[in-house]
C-alpha positions as CSV (number, residue, x, y, z in Angstrom):
1,M,31.6,-45.9,-0.3
2,E,34.4,-43.8,1.2
3,V,31.9,-41.7,3.2
4,V,30.4,-44.9,4.7
5,L,33.9,-46.0,5.8
6,E,34.6,-42.7,7.3
7,L,31.2,-42.8,9.2
8,L,32.1,-46.3,10.4
9,F,35.4,-45.0,11.6
10,I,33.7,-42.2,13.6
11,A,31.2,-44.7,15.1
12,L,34.1,-47.0,16.1
13,A,36.1,-44.2,17.6
14,L,33.0,-43.0,19.6
15,T,32.4,-46.6,20.7
16,L,36.0,-46.8,22.0
17,V,35.4,-43.5,23.8
18,G,32.5,-45.1,25.6
19,V,34.5,-48.2,26.4
20,S,37.4,-46.1,27.7
21,Y,35.0,-44.1,29.8
22,L,33.6,-47.2,31.4
23,A,37.2,-48.5,32.0
24,Y,38.2,-45.2,33.6
25,K,35.0,-45.1,35.7
26,K,35.7,-48.6,37.0
27,S,39.4,-48.4,37.5
28,H,40.3,-44.7,37.8
29,L,43.5,-45.4,35.9
30,R,44.9,-42.3,34.2
31,A,45.8,-44.5,31.1
32,A,42.1,-45.1,30.4
33,L,41.5,-41.4,30.5
34,Y,44.3,-40.8,28.0
35,F,42.8,-43.4,25.7
36,L,39.4,-41.7,26.1
37,L,40.9,-38.4,25.0
38,A,42.8,-39.9,22.2
39,F,39.8,-41.7,20.7
40,L,37.7,-38.6,21.1
41,L,40.3,-36.5,19.2
42,L,40.4,-39.2,16.5
43,A,36.7,-38.9,16.0
44,I,36.9,-35.1,16.0
45,K,39.7,-35.3,13.4
46,K,37.7,-37.5,11.1
47,V,34.6,-35.2,11.5
48,V,36.8,-32.2,10.5
49,E,38.2,-34.1,7.5
50,L,34.7,-35.3,6.5
51,S,33.1,-31.8,6.8
52,K,36.0,-30.3,4.8
53,D,35.1,-32.7,1.9
54,A,31.4,-32.4,2.3
55,L,31.2,-28.7,2.7
56,R,34.1,-27.9,0.3
57,V,35.6,-25.6,2.9
58,Q,38.0,-23.2,1.2
59,R,40.3,-23.0,4.2
60,D,43.1,-25.4,4.5
61,V,42.4,-27.6,7.5
62,S,45.5,-29.7,7.1
63,A,47.3,-27.9,9.9
64,I,44.4,-28.7,12.3
65,V,44.3,-32.3,11.2
66,D,48.1,-32.7,11.6
67,A,48.0,-31.1,15.0
68,L,45.2,-33.5,16.1
69,E,47.2,-36.5,14.9
70,V,50.3,-35.4,16.9
71,V,48.2,-34.9,20.0
72,V,46.6,-38.3,19.6
73,M,50.0,-40.0,19.2
74,I,51.2,-38.2,22.4
75,L,48.1,-39.4,24.3
76,F,48.6,-43.0,23.1
77,L,52.2,-42.8,24.1
78,L,51.3,-41.4,27.6
79,A,48.6,-44.0,28.0
80,L,51.0,-46.9,27.3
81,W,53.9,-45.3,29.2
82,K,51.9,-44.6,32.4
83,R,50.6,-48.2,32.7
């Protein structure tokens, strides 16, 4: 059940990437581009977490995941601030 939720999260994040892309294409607002990048990084973060669990990767990927979270938060802040 947990894997299904994670896959739904990835699908939702990729859908939001598509919506953000359409918004950027229509308006050329930089904020939409920041949202696009943030949602894309969220999807990548979840794929890294899911692959770590599925493949039982021995390496500690928590540093990568934490860095992605920080970058996503910065992009959300920039998107809201630049409006």
